[in-house]
Structure formats: C-alpha cells, structure tokens
C-alpha positions in Angstrom: 0.0 0.0 0.0 1.4 3.4 -1.0 1.5 6.0 1.7 -1.3 8.6 1.5 -0.3 12.2 1.1 -1.1 13.8 4.5 -0.9 17.3 2.9 -3.5 16.6 0.3 -7.2 17.6 0.9 -8.9 15.1 3.1 -11.4 12.8 1.4 -15.0 13.5 2.0 -16.5 12.4 5.3 -12.9 12.0 6.5 -13.4 11.9 10.3 -13.3 11.5 13.1 -10.3 9.2 13.6 -8.5 7.9 16.6 -4.9 9.1 17.1 -2.2 7.3 19.1 1.1 9.0 19.7 4.0 6.8 20.9 6.8 8.7 22.6 9.8 7.7 24.5 8.5 9.6 27.6 4.7 9.5 27.2 1.9 7.9 25.3 -1.1 10.0 24.1 -4.5 9.3 22.5 -7.3 11.5 21.2 -10.1 11.7 18.7 -9.1 14.0 15.8 -11.6 15.7 13.5 -10.7 17.2 10.0 -10.4 20.7 11.4 -7.4 19.5 13.6 -9.3 19.6 16.9 -8.4 17.0 19.5 -11.1 15.6 21.7 -10.8 13.3 24.7 -7.1 13.7 25.0 -5.5 11.4 27.5 -1.8 10.7 28.3 0.3 8.3 30.4 4.0 7.6 30.9 5.5 5.2 28.5 6.4 1.9 30.3 10.0 0.9 29.8 10.0 -2.7 31.0 11.9 -4.0 28.0 8.7 -5.8 26.8 6.8 -3.8 24.2 3.5 -5.6 25.0 3.1 -3.7 28.3 3.4 -0.4 26.4 1.0 -1.4 23.6 -1.5 -2.6 26.2 -1.4 0.7 27.9 -1.6 2.5 24.6 -4.7 0.7 23.5 -6.3 1.3 26.9 -5.6 5.0 26.4 -7.3 4.8 23.0 -10.4 3.3 24.5 -10.4 6.0 27.2 -10.0 8.7 24.6 -13.0 7.4 22.7 -15.1 7.3 25.8 -14.2 10.9 26.7 -14.5 12.2 23.2 -18.1 11.2 22.7 -19.7 13.9 24.9 -17.2 16.5 23.7 -18.1 15.9 20.1 -21.8 15.4 20.7 -22.5 18.6 22.6 -26.3 19.0 23.0 -26.8 16.4 20.3 -24.9 13.9 22.4 -27.9 12.2 24.0 -27.8 8.5 23.1 -24.2 8.4 22.0 -22.6 5.1 22.9 -19.0 4.3 24.0 -17.6 0.9 24.3 -16.6 -0.1 27.8 -13.2 -1.8 28.2 -13.1 -5.4 29.3 -16.6 -6.3 27.9 -17.1 -9.5 26.1 -18.5 -9.8 22.6 -22.2 -10.6 22.2 -23.9 -13.0 19.9 -24.9 -11.4 16.6 -22.7 -8.3 17.1 -19.1 -9.0 16.0 -17.9 -5.7 17.4 -20.2 -5.4 20.3 -19.5 -5.5 24.0 -21.4 -7.0 27.0 -22.0 -3.5 28.3 -22.0 0.0 26.9 -21.9 3.4 28.6 -24.6 5.6 27.1 -25.2 9.3 27.9 -28.7 10.1 29.0 -30.4 13.2 30.3 -30.1 13.3 34.1 -27.9 10.1 34.1 -25.9 9.3 37.1 -22.5 7.8 37.7 -22.8 4.1 38.3 -21.6 2.9 41.6 -18.4 0.9 41.5 -17.6 1.9 38.0 -15.0 4.7 38.0 -14.7 4.6 34.3 -18.2 5.9 33.7 -18.3 9.6 34.1 -21.1 11.7 35.5 -24.1 11.8 33.3 -23.6 8.3 32.1 -25.3 5.0 32.9 -24.4 1.4 32.0 -26.8 -0.2 29.5 -27.1 -3.3 27.5 -25.5 -3.6 24.0 -26.8 -0.9 21.6 -27.4 -2.4 18.2 -26.7 1.0 16.7 -23.1 0.8 17.7 -21.1 -0.9 14.9 -18.0 -3.0 15.1 -15.0 -0.9 16.2 -17.0 2.3 16.0 -16.7 3.6 19.5 -17.8 7.1 18.8 -21.2 7.2 17.1 -24.2 9.4 17.3 -26.3 12.2 16.0 -24.8 13.6 12.8 -21.4 11.8 13.0 -20.3 8.3 12.1 -17.9 6.3 14.1 -14.1 6.5 13.9 -13.1 5.3 10.4 -9.4 4.8 11.1 -6.6 4.8 13.7 -3.5 6.8 13.1 -0.2 6.1 14.9 2.9 8.2 15.2 6.1 6.7 16.5 9.8 7.3 16.3 11.7 5.5 13.5 13.0 3.5 11.9 9.7 2.0 10.9 8.0 0.3 7.9 4.9 2.5 7.5 3.3 0.3 4.7 3.2 -2.8 6.9 2.7 -0.9 10.1 5.9 -2.2 11.7 8.1 -0.3 14.2 11.6 -1.7 13.5 13.9 -0.7 16.4 13.6 2.9 17.7 16.5 3.8 20.0 14.2 5.4 22.6 11.9 2.4 22.9 14.2 -0.4 24.0 12.8 -3.9 23.2 10.6 -2.6 20.4 12.0 -4.8 17.6 9.8 -5.5 14.6 6.6 -4.6 16.5 3.5 -4.8 14.2 1.8 -1.9 15.9 -0.4 -1.0 12.9 -2.0 -4.4 12.5 -2.3 -4.8 16.2 -4.1 -1.4 16.5 -6.4 -2.3 13.6 -7.3 -5.5 15.4 -7.9 -3.7 18.6 -10.2 -1.1 17.2 -11.6 -2.8 14.1 -10.7 0.0 11.6 -7.9 0.7 9.1 -4.5 1.9 10.4 -2.0 4.5 9.2 1.5 4.7 10.7 4.0 7.6 10.3 7.2 8.7 11.9 6.2 10.9 14.9 8.3 13.9 13.9 7.1 13.7 10.3 3.5 13.6 11.6 4.1 16.5 13.9 5.6 18.5 11.0 2.5 17.9 9.0 0.2 18.9 11.9 2.1 22.2 12.3 2.1 22.8 8.6 -1.7 22.2 8.3 -3.0 23.6 11.6 -0.2 25.4 13.4 2.8 27.7 12.9 3.4 26.6 9.4 0.1 27.6 7.8 0.7 29.7 4.7 4.4 28.8 4.3 5.9 27.1 1.3 8.9 25.3 2.8 8.9 24.5 6.5 11.2 22.4 8.7 10.1 20.9 12.0 12.3 19.6 14.8 11.0 17.9 17.8 13.4 18.2 20.7 12.3 15.8 23.3 13.5 12.4 24.6 15.3 12.3 21.2 15.4 14.7 18.3 13.6 14.1 15.1 12.1 16.2 12.3 10.2 16.6 9.1 10.6 18.7 6.0 7.9 20.1 3.8 9.4 21.5 0.7 7.3 23.6 -1.7 4.2 22.3 -0.1 5.2 18.6 -0.4 6.3 16.3 2.3 9.8 15.1 1.9 9.9 11.4 2.9 13.3 10.4 1.4 14.2 7.5 -0.8 13.9 4.9 2.0 10.8 6.6 3.6 12.6 7.8 6.8 13.7 11.3 5.7 13.9 13.9 8.4 16.3 12.2 10.9 17.6 15.6 11.8 18.7 14.4 15.3 21.6 12.6 13.6 23.3 15.5 12.0 26.9 15.3 13.2 27.8 18.4 15.2 30.9 17.1 16.9 32.9 14.4 15.1 34.0 11.7 17.5 31.9 13.3 20.2 29.4 11.7 22.6 27.8 8.4 21.9 24.3 8.7 20.5 21.5 6.2 21.0 21.8 5.4 17.3 25.2 4.0 17.9 27.2 6.8 16.2 29.1 9.6 17.9 28.6 13.3 17.8 25.0 13.5 16.7 23.1 16.6 17.9 20.7 14.3 19.7 23.6 13.2 21.9 23.9 16.8 23.1 20.5 18.6 22.8 17.8 15.9 23.4 16.1 15.9 26.8 17.8 12.6 27.9 21.2 13.9 26.7 20.8 17.2 28.6 20.0 15.3 31.7 23.0 13.0 31.4 25.4 15.8 30.7 24.0 17.9 33.6 24.4 14.9 36.0 28.0 14.6 35.0 28.7 18.4 35.4 26.6 19.1 38.5 27.1 15.8 40.3 23.4 15.1 40.9 20.5 13.6 38.9 18.7 16.2 36.9 16.0 16.5 34.2 16.2 19.0 31.3 13.6 21.0 33.2 15.8 21.0 36.3 18.7 22.3 34.2 16.7 25.3 32.9 15.6 26.0 36.5 19.2 25.8 37.7 20.3 28.1 34.9 17.7 30.7 35.9 19.0 30.4 39.5 22.5 31.2 38.4 24.1 27.7 38.6 27.3 28.1 36.5 27.7 24.3 35.8 24.1 24.1 34.5 24.6 27.3 32.5 27.6 25.7 30.7 25.6 22.6 29.9 22.8 24.7 28.6 25.0 27.0 26.5 26.6 24.0 24.8 23.1 22.6 24.2 21.8 25.7 22.5 25.0 26.2 20.5 25.0 22.8 19.0 21.3 22.7 18.4 21.7 26.1 16.6 24.6 24.7 14.5 22.4 21.8 13.4 19.5 24.2 12.5 22.0 26.4 10.6 23.1 23.5 8.5 19.4 22.7 7.7 18.7 26.3 6.8 21.7 26.2 4.4 20.4 23.0 2.8 16.7 23.7 2.5 16.5 27.5 2.7 13.1 27.3 4.4 10.6 30.1 5.2 10.2 28.7 8.7 11.9 26.4 11.2 9.5 25.2 13.9 10.9 23.8 17.2 8.7 21.6 19.3 8.9 19.0 22.0 9.3 19.0 25.7 12.7 20.7 25.8 11.3 23.7 24.0 8.9 24.5 26.8 11.5 26.8 28.2 10.8 29.2 25.3 13.3 32.0 24.6 15.9 30.5 26.9 16.4 28.0 24.0 15.0 29.8 21.0 16.9 33.0 21.5 20.4 31.4 21.4 19.4 29.1 18.5 18.2 32.1 16.5 21.5 33.9 17.2 23.6 30.9 16.0 21.5 30.6 12.8 21.9 34.3 12.1 25.6 34.0 12.6 26.4 30.7 10.9 23.9 30.2 8.1 24.5 31.6 4.7 23.2 35.2 4.8 20.4 34.9 2.2 19.1 31.7 3.8 19.5 33.1 7.3 17.5 36.2 6.4 14.7 34.2 4.9 14.2 31.7 7.7 12.2 32.4 10.8 12.7 30.2 13.9 9.5 29.8 15.9 8.0 27.6 18.6 5.4 25.0 17.7 1.9 26.5 17.9 0.2 23.2 18.8 2.3 22.6 21.9 2.1 19.2 23.5 -0.9 18.2 21.2 1.3 18.3 18.1 2.2 14.6 18.1 -1.3 13.2 18.6 -2.8 15.7 16.1 -0.1 14.6 13.6 -1.1 10.9 14.2 -4.7 11.9 13.5 -3.7 13.8 10.3 -2.1 10.7 8.7 -5.3 8.7 9.5 -7.6 11.4 8.1 -5.5 11.3 4.8 -6.4 7.6 4.3 -8.6 7.1 1.2 -12.0 5.9 2.3 -11.6 2.6 0.4 -8.4 1.7 2.1 -8.7 -0.9 4.9 -5.3 -2.4 5.6 -5.0 -4.9 8.4 -8.7 -5.5 9.1 -10.6 -8.8 9.4 -8.8 -12.1 8.9 -6.0 -10.6 6.7 -5.1 -8.2 9.5 -5.1 -11.0 12.1 -2.8 -13.1 10.0 -0.4 -10.2 9.3 -0.3 -9.2 12.9 0.4 -12.8 14.0 3.2 -13.2 11.4 4.9 -10.0 12.6 4.4 -10.9 16.2 6.1 -14.3 15.6 9.0 -12.6 13.8 9.4 -10.2 16.7 9.5 -13.0 19.2 12.2 -14.8 17.2 14.3 -11.7 16.6 14.2 -10.8 20.3 15.0 -14.4 21.3 18.0 -14.5 19.0 19.3 -11.1 20.2 19.1 -12.1 23.9 20.7 -15.5 23.2 23.6 -13.8 21.4 24.1 -11.5 24.3 24.3 -14.5 26.6 27.7 -15.3 25.1 29.2 -12.8 27.6 28.1 -15.0 30.5 29.8 -18.2 29.4 32.6 -17.9 32.0 30.1 -17.3 34.8 27.9 -20.3 33.6 31.0 -22.5 33.6 32.0 -21.4 37.1 28.5 -22.1 38.4 28.5 -25.5 36.8 31.9 -26.4 38.3 30.7 -25.4 41.8 27.6 -27.6 41.5 29.8 -30.5 40.5 32.2 -29.9 43.4 29.3 -29.8 45.9 27.7 -33.0 44.5 31.1 -34.7 44.6 31.3 -33.8 48.3 28.0 -35.5 49.0 25.8 -32.4 48.7 22.2 -32.1 47.5 20.8 -29.5 45.1 17.6 -27.8 46.3 15.8 -25.8 43.5 12.9 -23.4 43.8 10.9 -20.7 42.0 7.4 -19.3 41.4 5.2 -20.0 38.4 7.2 -20.5 35.3 10.3 -20.4 37.4 9.0 -23.2 39.5 8.9 -25.2 36.2 12.5 -24.3 35.6 13.4 -25.5 39.1 11.7 -28.9 38.4 13.4 -29.1 35.0 16.9 -28.8 36.6 16.0 -31.4 39.3 14.8 -33.8 36.6 18.0 -33.4 34.7 20.0 -34.2 37.8 18.0 -37.1 39.3 17.3 -38.6 35.9 20.0 -37.7 33.3 20.7 -35.2 30.6 22.2 -37.2 27.7 24.4 -39.9 29.3 23.6 -43.0 31.2 25.1 -42.3 34.7 24.3 -42.6 38.4 21.4 -40.4 39.7 22.3 -37.3 41.6 20.5 -35.9 44.7 18.2 -33.0 43.9 14.9 -31.8 45.3 12.5 -29.1 44.1 11.0 -27.2 47.0 8.1 -25.8 45.0 6.7 -29.2 44.1 5.1 -30.4 47.4 1.7 -28.8 47.8 1.2 -30.1 51.3 4.3 -28.5 52.6 3.7 -25.3 50.6 0.1 -24.8 51.8 1.0 -25.7 55.4 3.8 -23.1 55.7 1.8 -20.5 53.7 -1.3 -21.0 55.9 0.5 -21.2 59.3 3.2 -18.6 58.6 3.4 -16.7 55.4 3.9 -17.3 51.7 7.2 -15.5 51.9 8.4 -18.3 54.2 7.4 -21.3 52.0 10.9 -21.9 50.7 13.0 -20.5 53.6 11.3 -22.8 56.1 12.2 -25.9 54.0 15.8 -24.7 53.5 16.2 -24.3 57.3 15.0 -27.8 57.8 17.0 -29.5 55.0 20.0 -27.6 53.8 23.6 -28.4 55.0 26.9 -26.7 54.4 27.8 -28.9 51.4 24.5 -28.4 49.6 23.4 -26.0 46.8 20.3 -23.8 46.8 19.4 -22.8 43.2 16.7 -20.1 42.8 15.0 -19.2 39.6 13.2 -15.8 39.2 12.8 -13.4 36.4 12.9 -10.2 38.5 14.7 -11.2 41.7 12.0 -9.4 43.7 9.9 -12.3 45.0 10.1 -12.2 48.8 10.0 -16.0 49.1 13.0 -16.4 46.8 15.0 -13.7 48.5 14.3 -15.2 52.0 15.2 -18.7 50.7 18.6 -17.5 49.5 19.2 -15.8 52.8 18.3 -18.9 54.7 20.6 -21.0 52.4 23.5 -18.8 53.0 22.9 -18.8 56.8 23.0 -22.6 56.7 26.4 -22.5 54.9 25.0 -23.8 51.5 26.1 -22.4 48.2 23.5 -20.1 46.8 23.0 -19.8 43.0 20.6 -17.3 41.4 19.1 -17.4 37.9 17.5 -14.0 37.2 17.3 -11.2 34.7 17.8 -7.5 34.4 19.6 -6.2 37.5 18.6 -9.3 39.6 16.8 -7.3 42.2 17.3 -7.7 45.9 17.8 -11.4 45.6 21.4 -10.8 44.4 22.4 -9.7 47.9 22.0 -13.3 49.2 23.5 -15.1 46.1 27.0 -16.5 46.0 26.8 -16.9 42.2 24.4 -14.9 40.0 23.5 -15.6 36.3 21.7 -12.6 35.0 20.0 -12.6 31.6 20.5 -9.2 29.9 16.8 -8.6 29.3 13.8 -7.2 31.0 11.3 -9.5 29.2 10.1 -12.4 31.4 9.6 -14.6 28.4 13.1 -14.1 27.1 14.6 -14.5 30.6 12.9 -17.8 31.1 14.0 -19.0 27.7 17.6 -18.2 28.6 17.3 -19.9 32.0 16.4 -23.1 30.1 19.5 -22.7 27.9 21.8 -22.0 30.9 20.4 -24.9 33.0 21.0 -27.2 30.0 24.6 -26.0 29.8 25.1 -26.7 33.5 23.4 -30.1 33.1 25.8 -31.0 30.3 28.7 -30.2 32.6 27.3 -32.2 35.5 26.4 -35.0 33.2 29.9 -35.3 31.8 31.4 -35.2 35.3 29.0 -37.8 36.7 29.6 -40.1 33.7 33.3 -40.0 34.4 34.1 -38.1 31.1 35.4 -35.1 33.0 37.5 -35.0 36.2 36.0 -33.5 39.4 36.5 -29.7 39.2 
C-alpha cells in the first residue's frame, strides 16, 4: 500500500479518527476531526519494561479511554444517546464488534456505583445495536471513527505498520503496531514517523500555515524532524527522511542512542541534557531541572545549557543552508523553556547560516504545543482514502500474527547472542555444582510460576540424566510439594514457604538454586538468605539487575533482558549448559573440578 499524502485535501467524510502517539517519555491518545481539533485527549507515561507488550496494552487502553471521553465533547447537546464501548466487555452474539455493556449518555444520568470509568451523566446499558464493530464514537450527525493513526519514532516500515527498532523504545524490535491497532479497534490503520507527523500537523494547523517550505524539529527524549518543501512532504528514498537528530555536530563526540558519535541528539535531546548535567553538576537532573538551575545562576548548569543551545543552533543552521526554508519550527518538551532555547538558536542561525538563507528563515516555537504529536497521528489517518482498509478482518489478524512471531524470534536471537558474555560465569557455576555434588551435597531448587517449572526441570536433569547413562544425583524441588507449601503459607506466610524448608533440610555442602525473572519475590530472597545462613552455596538465575535477591546469592547468572519470556528461555538454555557439565562429570568423562 502506498502511503497517502497527509498534505492533500482530506477525502469526503474524513473523520473522526482515533490518534495514538507513541513517545519515549509518554503515550497520548485523542479523537481528531478534520479541522485538527483534538477531543478526549489522555496521556500516560511510556512503560519501559523491555517488553513492548506492556506499552501497547497501555496505549490501546488510552485509546479506549479517549473514545469514551471524546463522545460527549463531540456530541454537545446532540450527544444524548451516544454510545461508547466499555473496556473489558465480552463480545455478544450477533454483534461481532459489540460488548457486553456500553456506557450511554442520558439526560439526568448518574455515575454508576463501583464503575470509576463511567463519568457523571452516564449509565451502563445493554448492547446498543446502533453501535457498529469498532466504532466507539457514534451518534447524531457523526459516524464512528473510520481509522486509527499512529505516530512513533523511527526507523519504521509504514506500509506494513511495523516499528523496527527505535533507539528510545528499547525492546521494540519489529513490532507490528499497525495491524495490532487495527485488530484492537476494528478499523484501518496509518503509521507515520512521529516527527514527520508533527511536522504535517504544524504545517496544516499550526505555525506553518501559509508557508511554502517548513522544517520541523521535535526536541524531546530524542530529536527528530520533518521537511515540507514547496508544499510537499519530503519522505526520502527509504521513507525515513527527516532524521535531523543525527546531524553530526561534533565528530568523534558523545555516543548517541543510534550507535554513532557526535549527533546533535547526543547533546541537545532531553535525555542527553539530563545525562550531561548529571556529569557536570554531580546530581540527577532532568532537562527542566537544568533550565531552573540556569535561571537560579548555577554556572555548571549554565555551561551545559550554553553548549546545548549552541550545538542545536549549529544543526539548525546546517538545515537552513540545505533547505532555505521560510520557517523552522521547534517543538517537543525541551522547547517549553521558550526563549531560553529559541533565543540562542536564532543567534547561531543568524551568525552561521549563509546570509540569504538566514534572512529568509524564521525560527519559531510549535503552535500546537504538547498536542502536536497526537494531532499529527490523526492527520495521517484522516488522509487515508475511504476505500483503504489495511489490516482489518482475517487478513489483519494473519499479518499481525506473522509480525508478532517474527518479533519473538528476533528478540530471542538477540538475547541469546548477548548471553555469550556469560559463558565464564555459567561454567564457574557448573563447576561449583559438580564440586558440591562430589562432596555429598544435595541440590535444592525453587521458583514461582514458570520459574517453578524451571526448578523442576533442573531437578529432573540431575535425578534422571541429561544425555548420558550415569548414576542419579540428589536434587529436590522445594516448590513441588503442595502439602508443605500450603502448610507453611497457611500457618506462617507465603514469603516463608521456601526458607522454612531450607532451614529444615540444607547443609553446608548443599546448593540452593533459585529461579526468578525479577529477583524481587520475597519468598525467593528469603530462601537464598536462609541457604547462605546454613552454609549452603546459593546460586541465582535471574534477569535484568537481579533485584534484591542478588544480595544473598554467591553466584548470579543474569540474563541481559527485562522480558520475562526471554529471561525464562535463557534460563532453560543455561540450566541445560550446566546439566551438560554435570552429566559429563557424573559419567566420568570429565574429572571432578
């Protein structure tokens, strides 16, 4: 599917549409109408768990909330009888898009007790047959949403709706966000680079109205941009034109999130300002803290800010020389300080750009403020031709599933490759287990949920065998006896279910092996502490930073990931590697370590 032109006149009956803006700091959702108005705007912090599913879940929940809030805003006095889908409802027979309950505005309605999601003037009713599949905003004089627009930092494949690997969204590798959104809301999707979408919004509805050539830079968690040249959006040969944040302003300089050095983003983005200020001032700071410190006369903060404005101005001057625009618009969270940033940038442009280009170009703040990203996402959806319906129905489900599977595999391979750095630690752990078993020790394993299955897996490999026929080895899983678990949990506390068993069973020559994805489960932490107190060797399989459980572990094997699924997959790989070592030793193929 070729990308629609977001600067062309919107097709008839273009709106409203749902807009979803995916930023490194925050998520936003709103319903956008063809005049650029945003209704039902809601925002939330972007979750950074390393697992993109948490963020998309929150994003789609925001979308549903925006639809609910937008209905009365758009309806006005004509809004009586408008219906909004309630989240969490189940589909009903005969209504493929219906929900078990709907919130419907009525005259004199009241807030339903126990349902904080239904606002004043709303009551819960049974399914309204007038509400079609995926059309959460519907009522007098207006149809339902006809598309969902998404804006996200690149790189991305807009045609397939796939976010590839944005530097400021760790863990987002080949995420099929477009098809997933189409499935969630039952309407066509349109995906665009967030800075490009914001540029289009400012050109159509903001500071750029009436200009011929306009450049837009968003200075936020990262730095991006978009160029409109002679009234036409410049996408570039690969479709990712406008990566203004990666203009080199200092060759060999600071490392950028893109992996190169000296990009303007590595100096002037919000995250870079915070990092540089922390280094200079000796304390944790945000970009807003830096501007406040500058205003208060802090010389270290002032030096950081001066370099920020100077290098951002140098990048803008280069852009002015290349494009010779009528207008350069600066938006994003860092620009909220106003003339503290814009003033120095204008001075650098006037001093360093070629005189004719410098005289022609104005440098102005974004007129749409914090709404620019979500309005831009709406614009790309409004531009969709009415007949376009990518990623809906069965085709959308199949495409979403295919991309989802690819992303799982890509993420798995990436984490497995990173595990190579742990081979020495894995070998050392395996040798210690062999040594304790050789001395007559027993291996006690434990974990919760999927980690309990990992614990039983290791026990099975030891008591049975891995690949060789050899003698059985003593190992016990402490999470496998429901009588003991429920007795201790009932009479004491669930936090004690493993520690109590360790206190009863463990000896100095034994090994206590704990599996946990986060390292934050109290019963795992207390079990390791009890094992160490008994003189046993404590071995922890975890992920991320390992959490508080690392304090009580003699050996720690940390998977470099925040995704529970990937961590557990690597735990299986590591326990197999250790089982291979133990197997070879117990079969007499390797000497005792």
